[in-house]
N, C-alpha and C positions, 0 to 999 in steps of 0.2 A: 470052587474058585469064585464063581459069581457072587455067592453069599459073602465071601471074604471081602471082595471089592466093594460091594454095596455097604457093608459094615464100616469099611474104611472111609467111604464117602460121607456116611452119617457122622462119624467121629470128626472128620475135617470140618463139616458144616457146623457142628456143635462148638468146636474150638473157635471157629471164626466168629460165631455169635458171642461167645464168652469174651473174646478180645474186644469186640465192638462195645460190649456192655461195660468193660473196665477201662476203656480208653480215657485218659484224662483230657481236659480241655487244653488247647494249645495257646491260650492267651487271646486277648481281644485287641481290636483296633479302634481308633478314635480320630475324628476329623472335625475341625472347627476353624473359622476365621478369627483372627485376633484383631482387637480394636474395632469397636462398633458391633454390628450384629454378627453373632457366631454362625448363624444360618444365612446362606445367600444362594442365589441363582445368578451366576455371572459368566460372561465370556471374557477371558483374560489371557494374556500372553505370559508364559513362564520366563522369567529372566535369571533366576538362580534357584538352586536346590542345595540347602545347607543341612547337614546332619546335626541333630540336637542330642548329643550323647547324654546330657544330664537328665533328659526325660525319655530317652529311648525312642526317638522319632526323627522327623524331618520337617524343615520349613520351606515352603514354596513361595518365593517372591514373585509378584506379578508386576507387569509394566505400569498398571494403574495405581500401584502403591499398596495394594491389598496383600495380606499374608495368610497363607493357608498352613495350619499346623496339622501334621499327619503323625499320630503316635502309633508306631508299628515297627516290627523288626526289619522290614524291608520297605524300600521306597515304593511309591505308586507305580505299578508296572506300566512301561511304554511311554511315560511322560518324558518329553525332551525340552531342553532349554531352547527358547526362540520360537516354539510352536504355540499356537493359540488353541485353547480348548474351552468348552463350556463346563463349568463346575457347578454341580448342584449339591450343596451341603445342608444337611438337616441335622441340627444338634439339639439335644435336650439334656440339661444338667440334672444330676441326681446321684443316687448311691445304688448302683453305678450310673455313670453317664451313659446316654444312648446317642448314637450318631449314625448317620447314613451319608454315603458319598456316591455320586454318579458323575462320571467323566465322559464327555462326548467329544469326538473329533469330527467336527461338522455335525452331521445327523447320526453318525455311528456311535453307539455305546462301546467304549473300550475298557471301562473299568467300573466296578460297583462294589461297595462294601457296606455292611450293616452290622451294628452291634446293638442289641436291645435285650430286655428281659423276656419279651415274647416277640415273635416276628411282627414287625410293622405296628407294634403297640404305641410307641412314642415317636418314631421317625419313619420316613419313607412310607407313609400310610397308603399311598397309591401303588406301592410295590416297585419292582425293578422292571423297566420296559423289556418286553420280550421273554420274560421268565415268569413261571408260576412256581412259587416257593411256599412250602408248608411243612410244619412239623407234624409227625404222626403220633398215634397213641403209644404210651410206654409199652415196651416188650421186655425191658430189662429190670432186674432188681437193682436196688441202690448200690452204687459202687463204694459207698462209704458214708460217713457222717462226721461232723465237727461239733464243737460246743455251740455253734450258732446255726448249724444246718442239720436238720433231722434226716434228710435224705437227698442224695444227688443221683439222679437217674438219667442215663443217656437216652436220647430220643432219636428216632429216625428222621432224617431231613429229606423231603422229597423235592426235587427240582426238575421242572419240565422246560425244555427249550427246543425249538425247531423240530418238533416231533419226537424228541428223545426224552426219556424219563430216567433220572438217576436217583437212587436212594443212598444217602451217605450218613455215617455216624461221625461224631466229632473225631478229628484227627485224620480224616480220609479226604482224598482228592479224586476228582473224576473229570472227564472231558465230555462236553456236550456241544456238538457242532463246532463252532470256531472259538469256543470259550473253555477255559479251565476253571474249575470250581473247587475252592478249598473250604471245607467245613471245619472251622477252628473250634467252635462251641455249638453244641446242640444238646441241651439238658433241661430237666425239670428240677427245680430246687424247692424243697420244703424247708421253711425256716422255723427255728425255735423262737419262742417269745423271749423278750428281754435283751436282744442283741441289736444295738443301733449300728447303722452304717456297715452292715454285713452283706449288702446286696451283691449278687454275682450275675454276670451276663447269662441269659438263657440261650442266646444264639449269637453267633458271629460267623458271617459268611463273606468270603472274598471271591469275586468273579472277575476274570480279566481275559481280554481277547488275546489269542495266541496266533491268529492269522487274519 
């Protein structure tokens, strides 16, 4: 009986690893200010939140006249009209674009998001306050290939916060302290030559305060 239970546990473990290796990315997010500098560090009061169905995102109107565009399936968690926040937006154009967003309520971080080809390669180069985030070495085989991508390999994403360490693969969510973490993308992409504008995000992570 003990042998049977142990074997079942091994099978379950292997199945979980296989699923993690085959999980597709869940899409990426993007943040930038329109009109003037796309990257800014500002304290502003939100006056309106407008869905942008044509691009799949939301526009945040500020009392000072600035506009923040957030391209994502869901609005920025916890933001309320009439409240004042500090917005740190770091945007880098390219194929694909990279962007980082930090939102503070006073001194408290309440939301963070990053999309980049490698963690902190183009944006948020100083990281996310209170978090240590890193991608690990590949442990998976390629989950597939395309005419422009020789290999697409899921990577482990290590996140440490408040004495807790979580390891996620793309498509997974975890709780660390008072924050929820969503790993939308964590992958290593090997490109074929001769394909222009075929860049894919290597990492996309959303962190938001839940208490």
